[in-house]
N, C-alpha and C positions, 0 to 999 in steps of 0.2 A: 667310078668305084675303086680303083687303085689309088688315086689321088686323095679321095677322102678318107681311106682306110689309113693312108701314110700320115695324114693330118691328125687323124683321131689317135694314132700310136704315139706321136711326138707329144700331142697335148697330155695323154695320159702319163707320159714319161717326165714331163714337166711338173705336173701336179703331184705325181707319186703318192697317191693317197694310200695305197696299201704297201707301198714298197716293193711288190713283186717285179713292177717293169724294171726297176733297177737292177734288182737281183738277177733278173733274166739276162739284161745286157752283161752283168758280171759274169754270168755262168757261160755265157758265149765268148766272152773276152777269154776267161780261163780255157775254154775248150780250143780256140783258135791258137793261144799262145803255146799250149802244151802239143797240140797237133803239128804245129809249124816247128816245133822244138825237136820233137820225135823224127820228124821227116828230115829236118836238117841233119840230125845225128846219123841217120842211116845213109844220107847223101854223102856226108863226110867219109863214113867209113868205106863207101864204094870207090871214092875218089883215092884213099889212102891204099886201098887194095890194088888199085891199078898202078899206082906209084908209092911204094912204101917208103918211110922216112929213111934217111941213110943210117941213122943209128939202128933201126930195127934191121935193114938189110944186112950191115956188117955182122950183128949179132946171130942172125940166122945163117949167114954164110960161114962164119968163123965156127959155129957149132955142128955144121953139117946137117941141120935140120930138115932141108929140101928148100925148095924155091921160096923166097919171101912172099911173093904175091899169093901163093896158095895158102901159106899160114895166115896172111893177113885176111884172106877171104873168109876164114872163120869167125872173124869180127863182124862181117857183114851178116852172117848168119845169125849170130848172137844178137845183133841189133834188131833182126827181123823177128827173133823170138821175142824180144823186148817190145816190139812194135805190136805184136800179136796179143801179148798180155795187156798192154796198156791202151790199145786203140779202143777196145769195146768199153771200157770204163769211161774213157775221155769222150767218145761220141755218146755214151749214156748221160753223160753230164749235160751235153747239148740237148738230148732228148728231154730230160728233165726240165730245163729251162724253157722249152717250146710248151711244155704241159703245165707251167706254172698257173695256179689259180683256174684250174679247169672248171669248176663249178661256177665261180663267179662269172667267167666269161660266157658259159652257157646260158646263165640267168640275163645277161646283158644281150646277147644275140637274139634270145626269145623275145625279148622287149621290142628288138629290131622287127621282128617278125610281125608283131602286133600293128605296127604302123606301116606294113605293107611290103616289105622287103621279102623276096624269096627265099627259099632254103639255100639255093646255091649261092645266091648273093651274099648271105651271112657267113657261109663257109668260106667264100672267096675273101671276105673281110678278114676273117680270123686268121687265114693263112698269110695274107699281106701283112697283117700287124706283127705276125710272129717273125716274118722275113725281114721287116724294118728293125726290130729288136736284135735279130741275129746279125744284120748287115752293121749296126753300131757297134754290137760286141766284138764282130771280126775286125772292124776298124781299130778299135781299142787293143785287142789282142794281138794285131799285128804290129802295132806301135810298141807295145810292150816287149814282144819278140825281138824287134830290131834294136830297142835299147838293151836288151840283155846280150847281144851277141858279143861286145867286148869282154863280158865277164867270163866267156868260155875261154879266153886266153890263159886262165889260170888252170885249167883242166889239161892233163896229158894222156895221150893214147899212143901205143906203139912207139914208146920212146921219145915223144917229141910234143911239146905243147900245142894245143890247138890254135887256129888262126881264125879270126872273125869271119873271114871270107869264106872259111871252109863250111860254116854252119849255115850259110845260104842255100836256099834251095832253088832249084830251076824254076823259071816262071810257071813251066806246065805243071810242076808238082804243086806249086803254091795254088794254081788256079784250081787244081784237082781237089785240094783240101779245103778250099774256100767253097766250091760248088758242093762237096760231099756235105759240109756242115749245113749249108743252104737247104740242101735237099733233105737232110735229116731234120731241120726245123720244120719244113713244110709237111713231111710225112708224120711226124710226132704230132703236129697239130691236127691233122686229118684223123689220125688213129684215136686222138684224145677226144674228139668230136663224135666218134663212132660210140662212145660209151654214154653220151647223152642223145636225146631225141630233141632237136631243136624245132618245136612247134609253137604256133602262137599260144596255147594255153597250158603247156607243159614242158619242162626242160630236161629233167632228169629221171632216170629210173634208179630209184635208190634201194633195190633189192640187195639183200646180203649175198656176197658171192659165194660159191660152193666152197666146202672144205677142200683143201689140198690133199692129194693121195699120196700114199707111200712108195709109189713106184719111183719117186724122185730119189729115195735112198737106195734103191738098186741100182739107179743109173751112176749114183757116186762110188758105190761098192765096184760096180762093173769096170768103172773108168780107173779106179785105183788098182785093181787087180790086173787090168791090162797094162797098165804103166809099170807095175812091179815086175810082170813077166818080161816085157820088152826090155826092161831096164838091165836085167840080169846078163843079158849079152851085149851090153852097151859098154865100151871102153872110153871114158871120157879123155884119155890121154892120147889115144891112137886111133880114134874112130875117123871116118872120113865125112864129107858134107852130107850124104845120103843118111848116115847114121845119125846126125843131128837134126836133120829133118824129120826122121821119123821120131826121135824122142821128143821132138818140139811138137809133133802132131798130137802125141799122147798127152803131152802136158797141158796143151790148150784145151783138149777134151777134158782133163780133169778140173781145171779152172772153170769151164763151162758147168760141168756137174756140181761144183760147190754151189754156183749161183742158183741152181735148180733146188738142191737141198735145203739152203739157207731159210727160204720162206717157210718150208714145211716144219723145220725145228722150231722156229720162232713161234709158230702156231702151236706146236706140241707143248711147248715151255709155258705159252701165256694161259692156255685153257685152265690147267689146274689153279694158275695163280690168280683166277677169278673169284675162287672161293677165299675172299678176304674181307675183313671188316675196315680196312683202310680206305676211305674214300677216293684218295688219288691213285692208290694200287689199283682198285677196283676199275676206275675210269681208263687208266692206261691199259691194264690187261685185256680188258674188253675191246678197246680200240685195236691192240695187236692181234688179238684172235680174229677179228673181223676183217682185218686187212693186213695180212702177214707180207704180202709182196710189197706194199707201200713201206712197211717198216724196214724190210729188207733193203730197199732202196736208199733208206736213210743211212745205213751203215755199209752199203756194198763197198764203198771205197776203203773202208776200214777192213774189210774182208781181203780185198787185194793186197792191202799193207801187210796184213798178217801172213798171208801167202809167201810174198817176198821176203819178209823179215825171218820167217822160219827157214827160208830156203838159205839165207846168207849165214846161218849158223854154221854150215860146212864150208865156208870159204876157207880155203888154206892160208896158214899164217905167212906173213912175210919174212922170208929167210935171209939172213945176213950173209950166208954162205952159199947163196944160190948161183946157178950158172947164169950167162948173160940172157938166155931166153927167158927163164924163170924169173928173173929180176926185172923184166918188162911185163910178161904176162899177169903175175900175180898182183901187183899193184892195179893193173889195168881191170881184173876182175873185181877188185874191191871198189875201184872207182866207178864202174858201171853199176855195181850193186847200190853204191850210195846215191847215185842219180836216179835210179829208179826208185829207190825208197823216197827220195825227196818228192818226185813227181806223186807218188801214191800219198804222201802227206798232204800235198795240195790237194789231190782229188778227194781224199776222205774228208777233209774239212769242208770243201765248197760243195760237195754233193750233200752232206748233211745239212749245211745251212740252206741250200736251195730246196731240198725235199721237206725240211721241217718247216720252213716258210710257206711253202705252198700247203702243207698239210694244215697249218694254223689258220691260213685264210680260208681255205675249203671248208673248214668245220666253224667258220664264224657264228652261223645261226646257232648251232649247238652250245658254242661258247657262251653267247649272249644269253640264250635260254636257261642254262646252268647257273649263270651269274644272277639272273632275275629271280631264280628259285631260291637263291640264298647260298649258293655254292661259293665260299671264299676264294679270293684271287690266288691264295696261297696252294690251294688243292689243285687248281688249274695248272699252276707252275709246276706243282710236284708230279702231276700226271704227265705233262709234257717232257720231264726230265726222265721219268721211269721209261718213257717211250722210246727213249734212247739207249738207256742204261741197259735194260734187258736184252733188246736186240743186239747191243755191243758185246755183251757177254757171251751170247749165244753164237755171235759171229766168229769171235776169237776162238771159242772152243770148237769150232768146225774148221776155220781156216788154218791155224796153227798146226795141227796134226796132219793136215792135208799138205801143207807145206812141207813138213818134215818128211812125209811120204815121197813128195816129189824129189827131194833130196837124196835118197836113198843110194842112187848110182853113184853120186858125187861122195856121199858119206863113206862108202868102202874104198874109194881111190884116191881121195884127196889127203892132205897132210893132216896132222893131228889138230883138232878142233880147239880153238884158243878160247880162254875165257873172256878174252876182248870180244869175240863175236857173239857169245851169250850175253855179255853186257850190252853190246849193240842192239841185239833183239828186244831185250828189256827197255833199253832207252827209246826205241824207235816207237814201240807199241805204247809206251807210257806218253810219248808226245802226241802220238796219234789219238789216243783215248782223251787226253787234255784239250786237243784241238776240236775234237768231235763234240765233247761237252760244252766247250766255249761256242761253238756254232749253234748248237741248240739253245743255249742260254740267250744267244743274240736275238732269238725270235721273241723274247719276253716283250720289248718294244712293241712289235707287230700286234701281239695279243693284247697289251694294255690299250693300243690304240682301238682295237675292235670293241673293247669293253667301255671306253670312254665316248665312242661316236654315238650321237643321238640317231636312233631307227625309230622311224614312225610307219606303221601299216596305215593302208588306205582305210579311211573311216567307213 
């Protein structure tokens, strides 16, 4: 069974009829690449905390700020916060890759039931196929990560440029990352199959999911209030490691709450917009109102980007007359923010591409039916674009204010906010929006292939 499933997965990958299998490999490659990069960066900070560079040691010792290793340990915690913020969307991208084309997969597996396979056998086949695609993506992502290592020599932390060897991860860390991605692929496939009933005569329950409840808003408000209360006693300049741990935990809670309230807001916005005479808008808004969670997944990467970009507005300006410690710390803060924003941009574009492609293939029957009823291709394309633009605007309206709230303790304690930071926020968000729209537009060929494929029902 395992050998058969492997051959079938590789055969589908070579044919690439829907394009989803190649996209799944791409998503797993990006997941592995970013996960190994984040793990490598954290490992690098741990190593430098144990043995800080000479420039950093001299600056700390000369300024009398304390032990260099203790100050460098703060970098480890900041890297851990970045990991906490980035790991969920990175792994979410891998989960989305495992769920690609769930409806089409369930129909194919039900056909296998008709020829005598048991339910456990088809589930095993589906899991093995996902693991094969994940393994191929991990191999590609590991190669990309290895090729990118020399580029880190242009980045400086703690007063010294990085070395490529510092971004390498211990073998057990790499093995853990790879095992986690494979486990995620298997679990996401199993959870995806729970939503369909793979029986010989029926494959999917297509009931409309219940509407989302307003308690999600209460969770976000509670998280923000708790963060503001805790942040009042937080001193960014003099706090110890425990203070950073506490503020980081509340920060992660707010990020989680944003992901809870996002789908509810999309549903709230989409419902009144269904009262329109524009066919493309009507189709898009009905789809959003029926599946707000799927719509949020399309732009969840942009939500993370909005949070981080809003947070960077309060980054202190580079000071020409700064003391030796500040001359190292301030550029490091900016560099770390830029790296996190770059990862957010990659996640936003890839996540939108993967989820939009999956949704396009999953609603293939509806697309074909609308086309045969006379719906122009331009209307379908307009609906697909609106399904991204409306959630995108909603996402930014939620994530940017939340990011500014998260920055409150730094806003009152940092240096004057520069117009450069505001311009940076606008530039990053504009880039993220353009990449997201481009990723949605890239699904056009998939929809065109669906419309031009000859379908024939049994006579």
